[in-house]
N, C-alpha and C positions, 0 to 999 in steps of 0.2 A: 504493500499500500504506500503510495506516494504521500509525502507530508501535505496535508490539506492547507489551503489558504485560509487565513484568518477573516472572520467577518469584520467589516470595517469598523463596527463599534469597539472591537478590541485594539485598534490602532489609534483610537482617540484617547487622549489623557482624561483621567478621572478629574472631577471638578476640584477637589480640594488639594491635589498635588500636581506640580507642573512636571510632566515627563517629556516635554517637547524635545529635550536635548538627548533623549535615549532613543536607540533604535526601536522599531516596532518589533513586537514579539514574533509575528510572522505565521503563527498557527494557533488554533483553538485548543490543541490537546494538552493534556497534562503530561508534558514530554520529559518531566523530571522525576517520574515514578522510581526509576532505577537509581537515579542520583539521590532522591529523598530517602530512599530505603538505606542507601550507603551512608548519608549523612546522619540519619537517625541512629544507625548503629555505632559510628566512630565518634560521634559527638555527644551521645546520650540524650538526644532530642526526645521529649515526651509529648510535646504538643505543637500543632501547627495552626496557623491562621490562614484560612482559605478566603480569598478575595475575589470579587467579580463573578461570583456565581450566577448572578442575574444576566450577564452578557451571553451566557450559554442557552438561554431560553429560546426555543424555536429553531435551533440550528440543525435538527434532525438527529444525526449521529455525533457522538462525541468520542473522537479517537483518544486512547490512553496509551502511551508508550510504556510497555511492560518489560521489554528486553531489548537487546541489540543482537543483530547478526553480524558477525565478523568473519568474512571469507567462508560463509556457509556454516558457521558454528554459532549456535544460539548461546547467548551470555545473558542469564537472568540478573547477574550482578554486574557491577562496573568492570568494563575491560581493564586488564591489569597494567598495560602499557599505553603510552601516548600514541604509539604506532597503531595499536588495536583500536584504540578510541577514534583515532582519525578515520579508520576504515569501517567504522561501525555504521550500520544502517538500523534505524529504529524499527522494532516489531511492535505493531499496534493491535489492541483489542479495541472494540467499539462498545459504547453503551448509548441507549436511546436518551435523547434530550426530551424535555418537557416543553409544553406549549403555555402553561399558565404563568401568569405574571407573579413573580415571587417578592416583589419589592416591598410588599406589605407584610410579609411573614415575620412573626415575631419569636416563634419557637421552631424547633427542628421538626415537630409534628405538623406544623403549618405548611411545610414544604410539600410539593408533590412527591408522590412515592418514587418516581424516577429520579428526582433531585436526591432524596435521601439515599437511594441505592447508589447513586454516583459518589456521594460523600463517603459512604461506608466502604466502597471499593477502594477509594484513594487511601482511606485509613489502613485498609488491609495491605495495599501495596506499599505504603510508606512505612508501616511498622509503628506508627505513632497516631495518636488521636487528633482530630481536628476540633479545636476547642472554641474557635470563633469562625463564623461564616459570614462573610459580607455579601448582602443581597441587594445592594444599591450603593450609590455614592455618598449618601448621608451618614453622618456619625451614629445616627439613631438606627441605621439599616444594617445592624449586625446582630446575628443570633449568637447568643452565649450558651454554649453547651457545657463548659466547664471554665469557671472564672479563675484563671490562673493568676490574674493580676491583683485580685483582692487578697490581702494578707491572710 
């Protein structure tokens, strides 16, 4: 599967942060699942913040990079050398997106089942829980699953 093009909305900066000097991401997939799993393991990460979940609404299928192919060999973990990583081609699985507007969701249970399934799959792939989920550009548009910021 070739790397999909990003919906135009992913290329636009969010309202509260100026991202205009950064290159556009280029694709809508969670293409760092393998890297997130590695980072979780070596850095002891316990929680992630998932942002821009709302921009995946209505895109059809959401590709998730779950491994890499290096010269015909599947790597479920990070390729060991820079040369292998340079030759790595992402291996994707897909999940169905949702069509419902999620920008007013206040709890995880308010999210459509497909969005919940997507978040749970990312947790499974990364090896850490997602404690905060951004469902819109506003500060009040964050679902808190586990409040790690409160003492």
